[in-house]
N, C-alpha and C positions, 0 to 999 in steps of 0.2 A: 504494499499499499504506500502511496506517496502522500504524506500528510500535508505537503506544502503546494501552493500554486503560485505561479508567477503573475504579478499584477503591475500596474504602473502607478507610481506615486505622482503627486501634483507636478513635480519637476521633471517628469518623464523617465526617471530611473526605475529599474526593475527592483522589486522587493519580494519577500516571501511572506505568505499569510497562511493561517490555518483555514482550510476550506471545508472540513467536516469533522465530526466526532471521530476519535480514534477507535478502531475496532480491534481489540486485543488479538483475536484469532487470526487477523490478517496483518499483524505488525510484528516485526522482528526487532528485539532490543538486544544490544550487546553491552555487557558490563565489563569494563577494563579494570582489572585488579580484583582478586578474589580473597581479600582479607576480611577483617572484622566488619567492614562497611559493605564491600562489594558482594560477598557471598550471600548475606541475608537479603540484599537487594535483588540479586539474581533469582533466588528461591521465591521471593514474594511475587515478582513479575511472572514467574513460571506458574505459580499457584493461581494467578489472576487471568491465565489464558494466553499470555503472550508467548511467542516463540523466542526463546532466550538463548543467547550465546554467552558463555562465561569465559573470558579470555584472561590468561595470566602468563607471565614470562617464566614462571617456575614450573618445570616439568614435574618436580616432586609433589607440588600442591595439586596439580591437575591429575596426576596418577592416583593420589589418595582420594580425590573427589570422585574419580571414575570408579573407584572401589567402593563408593558409598560411605566414605568416612567424612564426618563433619570436622573440618580442619580448624574451626573456630571454637568448638565446644559449646556454642550457644544454641544451635538449632536442633541437634540430635542427628544421629546417623540416618534415621528413617527419612527425614526431610530431604536428605541428599539422595539416598538410594531410590526413593519412590518418585522423585521429581524427573522432569524431562529436560533439564538444562543441558545444553551441549557444552561440556568443558573442553577447552582446547588451548594449546600454545601456538596455534597457527594464526597469524594475524590476517591472513587472506580472508578468513571467515567474517571479518568486520565489514566487508563489502556488502554482505546481505542485510545489514542493519539499517533501519530508518532512523533509529535513535541509538546513540552511543553514550553510555554513562561512565565517566572517568572517576575512579575511586582510589587513586594512588596516594601513598604517604606524602605528607608535606612537612618534613622536619625542619629544625633550625640547625645552623652550624655552630662551631665553637664560639663564635662571637655573637651568637643569638640572632643572626640575620636569617630570614627565611630562605630555605633551599627549595626551589621549584624545579629542580632537575628532573624529578619523576614526572611532573606535569608536562614539561617540555618534551621529555622522551616519549611519554604516552601520546601526546599530540602528534609527534612526528610519525609514530607507528600508525595511529588512526588516520592521519592525513594521507599517508601512502596507500591506504586501502579503502578509504571511504569513497562513496559516490556523491555526485551532486544531489543537493536537496536533503542531505543528511542533517540532523540536528544533534550536536554534540553538547552534552550537559556535564559540567564539572561539579562534583560533589565534595571534593577535598577542601580542607580549610586553607584559605589564601587571604592575602591582604586586599583591601578594597581596590578594585581596578584590575586585578590580576587576570581575570577571565578574558577581559577585552584586550589587555595589553600584552599578556604572555601567551595564553592558550590560543587565542584567535590567530595572531600572526604565525605561530608555530604550525597551526593547521593549514593556513594559507601557503606557507613556504613548502610544506611537504606535499600538499595536494595540487597546487597550481590553481586552486579554485579561489573565488572571491568571497570573503566572509560577509554575509548580509545579502549578497545577491545570488550566490550559488549554494551556500550552506549557511546554517545558523548555529549560534552558540547560546547557551543558557547556563544559569548557575542555580543549584538547589542543594544547599548544605545538608550533610548528614547530621541527624540530631538524636539518633537512638542511643540508649545507654546500655553497653554490653553487660550481660548478666542480669538485666532488669526486665522481667516479663511484662511489667506494667508500662514500660516506656521504651517499647521497640518501634520498629518502622511503622507498623500499622496504626498504633495509637498515639503518635506524636504528630501534631500539625506540621506539615511540610511547607517550608518556605520555597517558593518558586520564582524565577525571574528569567527574562530573556533580553536579548539585545534590542528588541522592539516589543511593543505591546502585543502584537500578533504572535510573536514567538512565546511570550509569557503565557498567553492563553493556551497555546499548543502544549507547552510544558505542563501547565496546570491540568489540562485534560489527561495527559499521559499519567501523571502521578495520582490523579483523583481515582483511578481504577485500583490503586494498590494501597492507598493510605485511608483507613477508615475515619481518622480524625479530621480529614480534610486538608485543604491547601490554603496557604496565605500568599497572595500575589504581592511581591515587593515591587515598588515603582521603578526600580532599576537593579541591575546586577550588582552595582557598587553597594547599594543598600542591603541586599541579601548577603553579600560578602561581609559587610561590616556587622550585620546582625549576628552572624555566626560567631565572630570573634568576641563580640560584646557579651554574648551569653556566658562565655568562660572567663572573660575579664571580670565580670561582676562577681563570679564565684571566687576568683583569685583574690580580689580586693577584700571581700568579706572574710575569707579564710585568713588572709594576711592580717586583718584587724584582730581576730581572736587569737592568732598565733602570737602577735605582739603583746596582747593582753596576757596570754599564758606565760610568756617569758618574764613579763613584769611581775605577775602574781607569784611566780616562782621565787623571785627576789624578795617579795614581801611576805613570803610564807603564808600565802592565802590559797585555798583550794579553788582552782579555776572552774572546775565542774560545778562546785557549789555556787559560785558566783553566777555562772551562766544559767543554772537552774532557777536561781532566785530571780534574775533579771527576766527570764523567759516567762514568768507569770504575767508580764504586761502583754496586752493583746497585740501590740504592734512590734514586739521584739522579734528580730530575725534570728532563727535558730541555726547557728553555725557552730562547729566544734573545731578545736585546734588539732593539728596533726601534720603529717608529711603530705605535701602536695605532689602527687605522682601522676603518671599516665601520659597519654598522648595529646591531651587537649588543654587542661587548665594550666599546666606549667609551660605550655608552648604557645598557645594562641595569643596571649597578650603581646608577645614579641612581634607578631604579624602587624598588629595595630600600631605598636611603637615604631616599627620600621616605616610604615606609611606616614605616620604623624611627623616623624623627624624629617622625612623628605619634604613635607609641606611647611617645615619650620615650627611645628607645634612641640610642646614639651608636656606630655601627660605625667606630671610628677607623682600623682597618687598611684598610677599603674606601676611606675618604676619602683616606687617605695614598697608596694605590696610584693612585687617580684623579689625584691631584695630580702624582705622579711621571710618569705616562704622558702627561698633558697638557703637561708641560714638555719632552717629547722633540722636538717640532718646532724649538724654539729651540736645543736641544742639537745637533741635526743641522746647523742653519744655522751654529752656532758652529764645528762641525768643518770646515765648508766654508770659513769665514773663516780658520781656523787653517791649513788646507791651502794656500789661496791666498797667505796671508802667508808661509808657509814656502817657497812657490815664487817669492816675490818679485813677486807680481802686485798692483798697486795696486787696491784694492777698487772705487774709483770708475770704473775703466776695465775691470773684469773682466766677462767674459761666461761664464755658466755654463749648460751644458745639463743639464736634469733629464730623465732617461730612465726611464720607468716611472711612470705617474701615477695608476693605478687604486688602489683601496683594498687589493687583494690580488693576488697573482701569478695570471696567466692568467685573470682575470675582467674582463670589459669593463664595469666599473661604477666611475665616478669619484666618485659621491656619497659623502660622508663620508670622503673620502680626506684624511688628514692632511698629505699632500705639499703641499697648497695652503697650509697654515699655514707650512711650511718656505719656500715661495716668497715669502710675505709677509715673513718674517723676513729673507731675503736681500735683498729690495728695500729694507728699512730701512737696509741698509748701502750702498745705491746700486749694487748689483750688477745687471747686466742678465741676465734669465733667458729662455731659450728652452726649449721642451718637445718631447718625443717620446714617443709610445706606440703600439706596433704594433696595439693593439686599439681605438684611439679615432680618430674623425674630427677634422679640424682644427676643424670647427664646434663639436664637443663640448668640445674642449680650450679653445677661445676663450671659450665660454659659461661654463664653470666656473672657469677660472683666469685668463682675460684676459691670455694670453701668446701670443707668436708660437710656432708649432709647425712642426716639420719633417716632411714627408711620408715621408722615408726617413732612416734613421739615418746621420748624418754627424757627425764630430767636428772638422771643419775650422772654424777661426775661433773656437774656444772655449778659454778658459783653464782652466775647471774642468768636471768631470763629476760629477754627483750621481746615483747609481744608486738608484732608488726601488724600486717593486714588481718582484719578481724574475721577470719573464716568461721563458718558455723561450728566446725570441730573445736576451734579454740574458744569460742564463746561458751561452750558447755563445760569448760574446765572449772574445777573448784580450786581457788587460790591456795588454800591451806593444804590440800592434798598434794598440789604441785610443790609447795614449799617443803613439805615433809620429805620429798624425794631428793631435793637439792642438797648441796653441801651446806653446812651450818656455819654461820647464819646466812640465809639466802638473800639475794638482791633481785628485785623485779622492777622493770620499767615497762609500763603499760601505755603504748602510744595512743591507742584508741579508746581507752577506758573500758576494756572488756570486763574487768573485775569491779565489783562494787567495793569502794574503799572500806565500807563498814564491815565487809566480810573478810578482810585481810588481817591476819594476826599482827599484833604489835611487834612480834619477833622478826617480822619480815621488813627489810629495808625496801619499802615500796614507794615508787614515784610514778606519776603519770603526767602526760603533757597537758 
């Protein structure tokens, strides 16, 4: 199906417009990038009746998907095995698609500048194989203006086609929360945008078939791009505030959790808790906006300050462990600490961008021996990312300190005093996410939480 028709604008130039409702059974969608964003997207479009091509450069990923294995851990193997998505590493298959959805990573470099190499590479691949009148939609997080200024020209250069006359681009940021059944692709409002109003309507029609919560039409791609980064900037700033408060109250010997619980009795108090800011979004997205702002001569001081506070938290957590061990009378050079919960968030088997790694490095600076445990990760994964010894089962024997990281369900069920009884005496525990109720912890335990 050709979703676009050629018309004449008042100045006589050709443009593209939506001419009919999209019929899923007659429409081919290609998802480029089959990670935590792309794979659920491909599966959902398949469930909605579209002919779906799932393209990825990783032969290992495609092979596992062909075997019916859910490579994200969020969907379940049945969703992959029972679906009809065509998984492939062959970019020539892109030619069959009317819509191409680009869902590649957009990290930052060592200087915190955005790296759009994956977007440009994906655009080059798509451009080499797409046909005229294709609509290419970027879902990756970028700075405002990047879809028009980076992806569009890259597609033009690779395809030899004119953006806006022979093909269209749009932007629709991913907003699903990995591991959260209540906030997945289907039940979170989808922001949609296009280079023209007609393209926006076309993109809205496309996504309206797969998102039960509906779509929000942004007035421009720049607005949609900015909205995505602002969602996580807001969280970063609020977490930065409570992290700053936590560090202050630690100095004042005041229980931060007790303060927040008391303040939370006011109807308009915003409920945020201190901790490590990990993952692929909150600690990354603010830098996209900062990058664009500085290009324009702006200085978002609050955003920068929040980033600084949150980046200081691994050292703060390590310092809490040092204080707890010292309080327990354990010499740091002889101390052995078990770090339990290593992923970037609770109940999600993803260790990438987990700030617990920075905490471990800080502990090593003090000469502390560190071992790890995570019920969701293999020993090989832990060793590859953190280079530490890991335990296949949770045991507290032979450790002087326990650092509770990501609050997995298995860890939330622990009894603090049973844990302490198994540890060397006297035990030291640092609880990053407040898994334990402080009133349940014995006075014999050197216990601290963020």
